[in-house]
C-alpha positions as CSV (number, residue, x, y, z in Angstrom):
1,M,-14.4,-33.4,3.6
2,T,-14.3,-29.7,4.5
3,D,-11.4,-27.7,2.9
4,H,-10.5,-25.4,5.6
5,R,-7.8,-23.7,3.6
6,Q,-10.3,-22.8,0.8
7,I,-12.7,-21.4,3.4
8,L,-10.0,-19.0,4.5
9,R,-9.1,-18.1,0.9
10,D,-12.7,-17.3,0.2
11,A,-13.0,-15.2,3.4
12,F,-9.9,-13.2,2.4
13,L,-11.4,-12.6,-1.1
14,A,-14.6,-11.3,0.5
15,G,-12.4,-8.7,2.4
16,V,-10.7,-7.7,-0.8
17,E,-14.0,-7.2,-2.6
18,R,-15.2,-4.8,0.1
19,V,-12.3,-2.5,-0.5
20,K,-12.4,-2.5,-4.3
21,P,-11.8,1.2,-5.3
22,D,-14.8,1.5,-7.6
23,C,-17.1,0.6,-4.7
24,L,-15.4,3.0,-2.4
25,I,-15.6,5.9,-5.0
26,R,-19.3,5.3,-5.5
27,D,-19.7,5.4,-1.7
28,H,-18.1,8.9,-1.5
29,V,-19.1,10.6,-4.8
30,T,-22.8,11.5,-5.2
31,A,-24.9,13.6,-7.5
32,A,-27.1,16.6,-6.7
33,P,-29.1,18.6,-9.3
34,D,-26.4,21.3,-9.7
35,A,-23.3,19.8,-8.3
36,W,-21.3,16.6,-7.4
37,C,-20.5,15.9,-3.8
38,V,-17.0,14.5,-3.5
39,A,-16.2,13.2,0.0
40,G,-18.5,16.0,1.4
41,E,-17.0,18.7,-0.9
42,R,-19.4,20.4,-3.4
43,V,-18.1,20.5,-7.0
44,A,-20.4,22.5,-9.2
45,R,-21.6,20.9,-12.5
46,E,-21.3,24.2,-14.4
47,G,-19.0,27.2,-14.0
48,S,-15.8,28.8,-15.1
49,G,-13.5,26.5,-13.3
50,R,-12.2,23.2,-14.7
51,L,-12.3,19.8,-13.0
52,V,-8.9,18.0,-13.1
53,V,-8.2,14.4,-11.9
54,V,-4.7,13.2,-11.0
55,G,-3.5,10.3,-8.9
56,A,-1.0,7.5,-8.1
57,G,-1.0,4.1,-6.6
58,K,-2.0,0.5,-7.3
59,A,-5.7,1.3,-6.8
60,S,-5.7,4.7,-8.6
61,G,-6.6,3.1,-12.0
62,L,-9.9,1.6,-10.8
63,M,-10.5,4.8,-8.7
64,A,-10.1,6.9,-11.8
65,R,-12.4,4.6,-13.9
66,A,-15.2,4.9,-11.3
67,L,-14.8,8.7,-11.2
68,D,-14.7,8.8,-15.0
69,D,-18.0,6.9,-15.1
70,L,-19.6,9.2,-12.6
71,L,-18.3,12.6,-13.8
72,G,-17.8,11.9,-17.5
73,A,-17.2,14.9,-19.7
74,R,-17.1,17.2,-16.7
75,I,-13.5,16.1,-16.3
76,A,-11.4,18.6,-18.3
77,A,-8.1,16.6,-18.0
78,G,-6.5,13.9,-15.9
79,A,-3.6,11.5,-15.4
80,V,-3.0,8.7,-13.0
81,V,0.0,6.4,-12.5
82,V,-0.5,2.7,-11.7
83,K,1.7,-0.3,-11.3
84,R,2.3,-2.3,-14.5
85,G,-0.7,-4.7,-15.0
86,H,-3.0,-2.5,-13.0
87,A,-4.2,-0.1,-15.8
88,V,-7.9,0.4,-16.4
89,P,-9.0,2.3,-19.5
90,C,-10.8,5.6,-19.0
91,R,-12.4,8.0,-21.4
92,H,-11.3,11.4,-19.8
93,I,-8.3,10.4,-17.7
94,E,-4.9,9.3,-19.0
95,T,-3.5,6.2,-17.4
96,F,0.2,5.5,-17.2
97,E,1.9,2.3,-16.1
98,A,5.2,2.4,-14.2
99,G,7.6,0.4,-12.1
100,H,6.8,-0.8,-8.5
101,P,8.2,-1.2,-5.9
102,Y,11.1,0.7,-7.3
103,P,10.8,3.8,-9.6
104,D,11.6,3.7,-13.3
105,A,11.7,6.0,-16.3
106,A,8.0,5.5,-17.0
107,G,7.2,6.7,-13.5
108,L,9.3,9.8,-13.9
109,A,7.6,10.7,-17.2
110,A,4.1,10.0,-15.8
111,T,4.8,12.1,-12.7
112,A,6.0,15.0,-14.9
113,R,2.6,14.9,-16.6
114,V,0.7,14.8,-13.2
115,A,2.8,17.7,-11.9
116,A,2.2,19.7,-15.1
117,L,-1.6,19.3,-14.7
118,C,-1.3,20.5,-11.1
119,R,0.8,23.5,-12.0
120,A,-1.7,24.5,-14.7
121,A,-4.6,24.6,-12.3
122,G,-6.1,28.0,-11.7
123,P,-7.8,29.5,-8.6
124,D,-11.3,28.6,-10.0
125,D,-10.3,25.0,-10.7
126,C,-10.9,21.9,-8.6
127,V,-8.3,19.1,-8.6
128,I,-9.3,15.7,-7.4
129,V,-6.3,13.6,-6.3
130,L,-6.7,9.8,-6.1
131,L,-4.1,8.2,-3.8
132,S,-3.4,4.6,-2.7
133,G,-0.6,2.3,-1.6
134,G,2.2,2.1,-4.1
135,G,2.0,5.8,-4.8
136,S,5.4,6.5,-3.2
137,A,7.2,4.5,-5.9
138,L,4.8,5.4,-8.8
139,L,4.8,9.2,-8.1
140,A,8.4,9.3,-8.9
141,D,10.8,12.2,-9.5
142,A,14.5,12.8,-8.8
143,P,16.5,15.8,-7.6
144,P,18.7,17.5,-10.3
145,G,22.0,15.6,-10.6
146,V,20.5,12.4,-9.3
147,T,20.1,9.4,-11.7
148,L,17.1,7.1,-11.7
149,A,19.4,4.2,-11.0
150,E,20.7,5.9,-7.9
151,L,17.2,6.7,-6.6
152,A,16.1,3.1,-7.3
153,D,19.1,1.6,-5.5
154,L,18.4,3.7,-2.4
155,S,14.8,2.8,-2.4
156,K,15.7,-0.9,-2.6
157,A,18.2,-0.6,0.2
158,L,15.7,1.1,2.5
159,V,12.9,-1.4,1.7
160,T,15.1,-4.4,2.5
161,S,16.8,-2.7,5.6
162,G,14.1,-3.4,8.1
163,A,13.0,0.3,8.2
164,D,9.2,0.8,8.5
165,I,7.1,2.6,6.0
166,R,7.0,5.9,8.0
167,E,10.8,5.9,8.1
168,I,11.2,5.0,4.4
169,N,8.7,7.7,3.3
170,A,10.4,10.4,5.4
171,V,13.5,9.8,3.2
172,R,11.4,9.7,0.0
173,K,9.7,13.0,0.8
174,H,12.9,14.8,1.1
175,L,14.4,13.5,-2.2
176,S,11.3,14.6,-4.1
177,G,9.5,17.7,-5.4
178,V,6.0,16.2,-5.3
179,K,5.8,14.1,-2.1
180,G,5.3,15.3,1.5
181,G,2.7,18.0,0.6
182,Q,4.6,19.3,-2.4
183,L,2.0,18.2,-5.0
184,A,-0.6,20.3,-3.1
185,R,2.0,23.2,-3.1
186,L,2.2,22.9,-6.9
187,T,-1.6,22.9,-7.2
188,S,-2.2,26.0,-5.1
189,P,-4.2,28.2,-5.4
190,A,-6.6,25.8,-6.9
191,R,-9.0,23.9,-4.7
192,L,-7.8,20.3,-4.1
193,V,-9.8,17.3,-2.8
194,S,-7.8,14.0,-2.1
195,L,-9.6,10.6,-1.9
196,I,-7.2,8.3,-0.1
197,L,-7.1,4.5,0.3
198,S,-4.9,3.6,3.2
199,D,-2.1,1.0,3.1
200,V,-0.4,2.1,6.3
201,V,-1.0,1.0,9.8
202,G,-3.0,3.5,11.7
203,D,-4.0,5.4,8.5
204,P,-1.6,8.4,8.9
205,L,-2.4,10.5,5.8
206,D,1.1,12.0,5.7
207,V,2.6,8.5,5.2
208,I,0.1,7.0,2.6
209,A,1.8,7.4,-0.8
210,S,4.3,9.7,1.0
211,G,1.5,12.2,1.6
212,P,1.7,14.4,-1.5
213,T,-1.3,16.5,-0.5
214,V,-0.8,16.4,3.3
215,P,1.4,18.6,5.6
216,D,4.7,16.7,6.4
217,P,5.9,16.6,10.0
218,S,9.2,15.1,9.1
219,T,12.4,17.0,8.2
220,Y,15.6,16.6,6.3
221,A,17.3,15.8,9.6
222,D,14.8,13.0,10.2
223,A,15.5,11.6,6.7
224,A,19.3,11.6,7.2
225,E,18.9,9.9,10.6
226,V,16.8,7.1,9.1
227,C,19.6,6.5,6.5
228,R,22.2,6.4,9.3
229,R,20.1,4.2,11.6
230,Y,19.6,1.5,8.9
231,G,23.1,1.5,7.5
232,V,22.5,3.1,4.1
233,W,24.0,6.5,4.7
234,T,27.6,5.6,3.9
235,D,26.8,3.7,0.7
236,M,24.4,6.4,-0.6
237,P,25.4,8.1,-3.8
238,P,27.0,11.4,-3.0
239,A,24.4,13.4,-4.9
240,L,21.6,12.0,-2.8
241,R,23.5,12.5,0.4
242,L,24.2,16.1,-0.6
243,V,20.5,16.8,-1.1
244,L,19.9,15.8,2.5
245,E,22.9,17.7,3.8
246,E,21.9,20.9,2.0
247,G,18.4,20.5,3.4
248,I,19.7,20.2,6.9
249,A,21.8,23.3,6.3
250,G,18.7,25.3,5.2
251,Q,19.9,25.5,1.6
252,R,16.8,23.7,0.4
253,A,13.1,24.5,1.1
254,E,11.5,22.1,3.6
255,T,8.3,20.2,2.8
256,P,5.1,22.0,3.7
257,K,4.3,21.9,7.4
258,P,0.9,22.1,9.2
259,G,-0.5,25.6,8.7
260,D,1.3,26.2,5.4
261,P,-0.9,28.6,3.4
262,A,-0.2,26.6,0.2
263,L,-2.4,23.8,1.7
264,A,-5.2,26.1,2.8
265,R,-7.6,24.9,0.1
266,C,-6.7,21.3,0.4
267,V,-9.1,18.7,1.8
268,N,-8.0,15.1,2.4
269,R,-10.5,12.3,2.9
270,L,-9.8,8.6,3.8
271,I,-12.3,6.4,1.9
272,G,-11.1,2.9,2.7
273,N,-8.7,1.0,5.0
274,N,-7.7,-2.3,6.4
275,R,-10.4,-2.3,9.1
276,L,-13.1,-2.3,6.4
277,A,-11.6,-5.4,4.8
278,L,-11.4,-7.2,8.2
279,E,-15.0,-6.4,8.9
280,A,-16.0,-7.9,5.6
281,C,-13.9,-11.1,6.3
282,R,-15.6,-11.4,9.7
283,A,-19.1,-11.0,8.2
284,W,-18.4,-13.6,5.5
285,L,-17.2,-16.1,8.1
286,A,-20.1,-15.3,10.5
287,A,-22.6,-15.9,7.6
288,R,-21.2,-19.4,7.4
289,G,-21.4,-20.2,11.1
290,V,-17.8,-19.4,12.0
291,E,-17.4,-17.2,15.0
292,A,-14.7,-14.6,14.3
293,E,-13.0,-11.8,16.2
294,I,-10.9,-8.9,14.9
295,V,-7.9,-8.8,17.1
296,T,-6.1,-5.8,15.5
297,D,-5.8,-3.8,12.4
298,R,-2.4,-2.5,13.5
299,L,-0.3,-5.6,13.2
300,D,3.3,-4.5,12.6
301,G,6.9,-5.2,13.6
302,D,9.1,-8.1,12.6
303,S,7.3,-10.7,10.4
304,E,8.6,-13.7,12.3
305,A,7.6,-12.2,15.6
306,A,4.2,-11.4,14.3
307,A,3.8,-15.0,13.1
308,G,4.7,-16.1,16.6
309,R,2.1,-13.8,18.3
310,M,-0.6,-15.0,16.0
311,V,0.2,-18.7,16.5
312,E,0.3,-18.2,20.2
313,A,-3.1,-16.6,20.2
314,L,-4.5,-19.3,18.0
315,C,-3.1,-22.1,20.2
316,A,-4.7,-20.5,23.2
317,L,-8.2,-20.8,21.9
318,R,-10.3,-23.4,23.6
319,R,-13.2,-23.6,21.1
320,P,-13.6,-23.3,17.4
321,R,-13.1,-19.7,16.4
322,A,-11.3,-17.4,13.9
323,L,-9.0,-14.6,14.8
324,L,-8.5,-11.7,12.3
325,F,-5.3,-9.6,12.1
326,G,-4.6,-6.7,9.7
327,G,-1.6,-4.5,9.1
328,E,1.8,-4.7,7.7
329,T,4.8,-6.4,9.1
330,T,8.5,-5.7,8.3
331,L,10.7,-8.3,6.8
332,A,14.5,-7.7,7.0
333,V,15.7,-10.0,4.2
334,R,18.9,-11.8,5.2
335,G,19.1,-14.6,2.7
336,P,19.2,-15.2,-1.1
337,G,15.7,-16.5,-1.5
338,L,12.5,-15.2,-3.0
339,G,9.3,-14.3,-1.2
340,G,7.4,-11.6,0.6
341,R,6.4,-10.8,4.2
342,N,3.1,-12.7,4.0
343,Q,4.6,-15.8,2.6
344,H,7.4,-15.6,5.2
345,V,4.8,-15.1,8.0
346,A,2.9,-18.2,6.7
347,L,6.0,-20.3,6.5
348,K,7.0,-19.3,10.0
349,A,3.5,-20.1,11.2
350,A,3.7,-23.5,9.5
351,S,6.8,-24.3,11.4
352,L,5.3,-23.3,14.7
353,L,2.1,-25.2,14.0
354,R,3.9,-28.4,13.0
355,G,2.0,-31.4,14.3
356,R,-0.9,-29.4,15.8
357,P,-4.3,-30.6,14.3
358,G,-7.3,-28.4,13.6
359,L,-5.4,-25.2,13.2
360,T,-5.1,-23.2,9.9
361,L,-3.6,-19.8,9.1
362,L,-3.7,-17.6,6.1
363,A,-1.6,-14.5,5.5
364,A,-2.0,-12.5,2.3
365,G,-1.7,-9.0,0.8
366,T,-4.9,-7.3,-0.4
367,D,-3.1,-6.0,-3.5
368,G,-2.5,-9.5,-4.7
369,T,1.2,-9.2,-4.8
370,D,3.5,-10.3,-1.9
371,G,7.0,-8.9,-2.3
372,P,8.5,-9.3,-5.8
373,T,6.3,-12.4,-6.6
374,D,3.1,-13.3,-8.3
375,A,1.5,-14.6,-5.1
376,A,-0.6,-12.7,-2.6
377,G,0.5,-14.9,0.3
378,A,0.0,-18.4,1.6
379,V,-2.3,-20.6,3.7
380,V,-0.9,-23.3,6.1
381,D,-1.9,-25.7,8.8
382,G,-0.4,-28.3,11.2
383,T,0.4,-30.7,8.4
384,T,2.2,-28.3,6.0
385,C,5.8,-29.0,7.1
386,A,5.4,-32.7,7.5
387,D,3.7,-33.1,4.1
388,A,6.5,-31.0,2.6
389,A,9.2,-33.1,4.3
390,R,7.8,-36.3,2.9
391,R,8.4,-34.8,-0.5
392,G,11.9,-33.8,0.3
393,I,11.1,-30.1,0.8
394,D,12.8,-28.5,3.9
395,A,10.7,-25.8,5.5
396,E,13.4,-24.7,8.0
397,A,16.0,-24.4,5.2
398,A,13.5,-22.2,3.3
399,L,13.0,-20.0,6.3
400,R,16.7,-19.5,6.8
401,A,17.1,-18.6,3.1
402,F,14.1,-16.3,3.1
403,D,12.8,-18.5,0.3
404,A,9.1,-18.9,1.1
405,Y,8.0,-18.4,-2.5
406,R,9.9,-21.4,-3.8
407,F,8.8,-23.5,-0.7
408,F,5.1,-22.9,-1.4
409,R,5.5,-23.3,-5.1
410,A,6.8,-26.8,-4.5
411,A,4.8,-27.7,-1.5
412,G,1.5,-26.0,-2.3
413,G,-0.4,-23.4,-0.3
414,H,0.0,-20.2,-2.3
415,V,-2.9,-17.7,-2.3
416,R,-3.1,-16.3,-5.8
417,T,-5.5,-13.6,-6.8
418,G,-3.7,-11.7,-9.6
419,P,-3.7,-7.9,-9.3
420,T,-6.8,-7.0,-7.2
421,L,-6.5,-3.2,-8.2
422,T,-6.8,-2.3,-4.5
423,N,-4.4,-2.1,-1.6
424,V,-5.2,-1.9,2.2
425,M,-2.2,-3.7,3.5
426,D,-2.3,-7.4,4.7
427,V,-4.9,-9.7,6.2
428,A,-4.2,-12.8,8.3
429,I,-6.8,-15.2,9.5
430,A,-6.0,-17.8,12.2
431,W,-8.7,-20.4,12.7
432,R,-9.2,-23.2,15.2
433,H,-11.8,-25.5,13.6
434,G,-11.1,-28.7,15.4
């Protein structure tokens, strides 16, 4: 008997494998007799300048390891910050583990080390910056007079408010001295080359990891408006609110804008994204005789609404076929449960697919972690809710309580990968096989 759920799990893993950071680094760093070519930029093997490597994000550890293997002793110094459990040992680059999705003391200490290496870079030096999803929390600093607990509480309030990642990062940039192009400002006048793995819909470089090496189009006023719009302004610690108010009044320097001379020697290169993962999923399915179509790599908006759109498209199919969706939805948590956006999408889809045979849907995060859980996501079909009900497990109650994790833990269906050491948002596969 064909295990349709396992087929979708395997297709998802094929997509994850294609965007593993070590493969992507080898795709974009090549050797010439007298120099290395890093994303099209020539870095001389010999010379007076030093080569420094810094970075932050869930994938930055494996990116650093691959670069370490390629460049070796040419690297004079380096430091990257990864989520706990994502460290990969390197010979020439220090690796720090820190808190995610909310900043912690380890992140502050690691960021201080990264910033110090950037400040020390001279005009003849080249700094390679490795950035991926998770970098906004891991590249962590706090304005003077602001405590770590206050910063973490605001971050949590924003993440659970329903604000999208662009809005959240507009706030983060203006409460930081390294985000929003400010790491590049610290590095100037050294040459800087950023290698970026996208975890944001549409791949906007100024949003990924809060754009520490990219000009920032947002302002202090934008950041304050986000806080007001999502109901966190009134409850913000006064010290944080004061930072934004002083910025609006012109009493604090804005983040670097397009054309800022501090970013004149900065080159940013996208080396991997969600589309690349979707293409690999499609190829894996096609090789096994499953016709598959990429519908979008820009899935966003409310998680439940996204589940509805995917199920509607799946039910409209008139022949066996798989539909691939990529992106990142937003889950405004309004219950006491445990889960993440992908598990919630899967549970909502299970409810909508109830009693419909021959339809299976998987939703999972490519980083291997969905929300504050140890699952990447879940896979469901038309029998999921009925099977759970026979065991006394109520899918609708779990949906209302935003408790998808405990539902799938009891009913089965979790997709578990452990830390994948990469991050290009989420993948959903909807398959009519009968």
